[in-house]
N, C-alpha and C positions, 0 to 999 in steps of 0.2 A: 308568921302568924299569914294566914292563908284568905285573902279578901277576891266576897263576889262582888262585881261592876254590874249597875244595870241600867240602860239608859235606853227612854223612850221618850225622850221629854218633841226632838223635830222629826226629823223624814229619815229616823233608821231607830230599828230595835236593835241593840249589842249588849255584850254582855259576853266576859272576860273571867279569869279567876287570877289573880296576879301572890305570890311567893312576896310580900317587907324586903323580904334576903336577894330577889332576882332582880333582872333591867323588863324583860320580855314578860307576857302572858306565858302562863302555863297553856291556861285554853282561852279561842276567843273567838267569836262570830259575831260577825254585824248585818244584818239585812237593810240596803235602802226600800223605806213606803214610806210612803205619806198616810194611808190610813190601814184599817187593819192589825195595828198592831196589841187589842186585847189575840187574837190566833194566833198570831206568831211568836206571844214571848215565849210562855210557858212550853213549846217542846222546844227553842235554840236553847232558853236556861238548862232544860234538864239533857242536854246535847251535851253544850260549857260544862261541867260539872263530871258527868261521864265521863270523859277525860283525863279528868285526875283524879290518882292515890284515893282513896277514902274518899268518896263520892262528898255530899253535902256535910258528912262528921268530919271533915276534915275541913271546912266551912271557919275560921275566926270572925267573920265580918263582913258583914251587907254596904253596897255603900250605893246610894239609884241618886242620878238628879232629879233635881223638884222646881224645877222652872228658874227662870220662863222658858213658855212652850206651850204645845197644847197639852188644851185644859181635861181631853180623855187620853190622851197620850202618859203626860205625868197622872194620874191615875193609878192608869194602867201600872205602869214602873210603879211606882210609892208602895200598890196593896198588893203587889208581888214579892218589892222587898220584906216588906214588914211580915207577909207571911213565912219569909223563908226564917225570917232574925224569928220568929216565935219558934215557928214548928225544930228549929234548930241551939236555941235560948243562947241567940247569939245576935249581943247589936248590931242597932242598925244604923247608917248617918247618910244628913242627905250633903250632893253635891250643888252650887251651886251650875245654871248650865254656863252662866255663863264665863265665871272664873275659869269651866272644861276648855269652855272654848278657847279661852285666854291660855290656858296655864302651858305646849306648845312649842308657845311664839317666846312665851316670858322668858323659858331656858335656856333661846338662842339669842333672844338678845342682845346689843352692847348696853354699859350702864346706864345712857341716857335715850333708852327710847321707852317710850310707853305703850303699853299694848291695850288697844280698847275694841273691848266683843260686844256686835253691832248685832241682833236676828231683830229681825225687820216683822210692823209688827202690823202692817199694812194704814192706809192712808197717807201716808208721808209720818209714821211716825216709824221707832225702831226702840225696844229693849236696851238698853248700852250701860255699858261697866268700863271701865280703864281701870290696869293696873302698873306696876310700877316696876321694876325691876325687879325688887324681893320680890312679888306677889301678892302685896297685899296692896289693896282697892287708892286709887288715886280719886276717882269719880264711880259715885256706891251705887248700884245700879239704881235705873228708873226706867217708868215711857217718858219719850218727848219726841218734841216733830225733827223731823234729820238737820234740817236748816238750823232747831236752837243748839243740838248736842257740836253739829259742825261752829256754829259763831263764840259756845263754853268752852273750843280745846285748846283754843290760845296757842303760846310760840314750845315748843319742842317737836324735839322725833314724834311719829307715833305712826304708830304700824294697825289698820286695824283686819277685823279678819271677822266672818260669821257672812248671812245672806242678806244682814243692812250695812253693811260695807262698803259700799255700792252710792248706796245711798248717800251716806253719809258723810263720803267721799268728792261725789257731787258737790254737798253744799261748800263744800270746805273749798275748792277750788275755787267755786265762787267766791269765799269771805277773804282767798286772798292766802290760805290755807294749807301746806303740803303733807301730805300722808299719804303711807304706805301702805300696798292691802295686799293680804293674805286670799287669794279669789279660789284657793283648793277648800279650805275645810267649814264646808256649811253644819255637820252637823258637827260632836266632843267628841274625842280622843277616849276610846272607852279604856283605856291602858292609862289617861291621865284621872282618867273618874276615880281608877286604881288608886291613884296614889295616892291624889288628891283627901279619897278616905281613907288611904292609913294617916293622914294627918290629921285632919277631922277628929274636936273631942264629941264623943257621942251625948255632949250633956248638954253640951249647944250647935250642935248641927244636927239639930231633929231631923226625920223622911216623915217633913210639915211641905205641898205646895208652896212654891213661890211664889205671889201674884201681885203684880204691879200696877195700882188701879193710872188710869187715863183720865182727868189731863192734868188733875191737879198730885201725881205720885208726890210724896215726902222720899229723902233717898234713906234707903233700907238701913238701919242697922249694922253695923258689922262683927256682931258677936264672935264670929270664927273670920279669921282672917283670908283664911281660903272659900268660903260655905258663909257667904252672908245673909240672912235665914231675918224674917220678921212675922211678929203675931195676927201681923194685919195685915186681910186677905180681903181680897174685889175680886167681881167675877170677869178673867181674864180677856180682853180683844180676840187673842187667839182661839179656832175650837182646830178639834183633830175633825 
């Protein structure tokens, strides 16, 4: 199975094609950008798919990041993924941005280490989720002040990734909680978006924006362990 993965949720436009029997992507491209996702995405996808034998006809599935993230970026990526799915008559699945950020660290971690993904939601807030060694969420995706997230972490080893990791780490240190920070990955690794997309059930992980309402967000139901989605939508505090 060949899957096309698309990410426009945060500060990059990325796409790759991955075969489920291979470790490395057959074709991949990523451009760092805060704005202009709509103009860059379609040409980038065309270039990525043109490099594989068979082109679009060789694809069996599409995966796309569904948030949290930029309102405009999410809409652009999801619209493109849905359009390709219809044109190629193949399923499209949604992948949580937080799960995609955490996935590379989950594979590297020791059995007692929890991985937390935090995205800066501005004004001292973060989008946050935490995942255990098996990839299942131990803290469901939600938005909260970084101080509240840090105080709720509890004992045990925790490694943080994402643009909001430093905010949570500062508050954790003030609360006497020790955490490790991965200060490199602020956007999802597109290959891991593809890998999560291969694992996702199309019936449980639809390509629908994941919005987390502030300040009274409730934990989202994890219908798919790798893709915590919800039917409830609210206007996101981030904008492209």
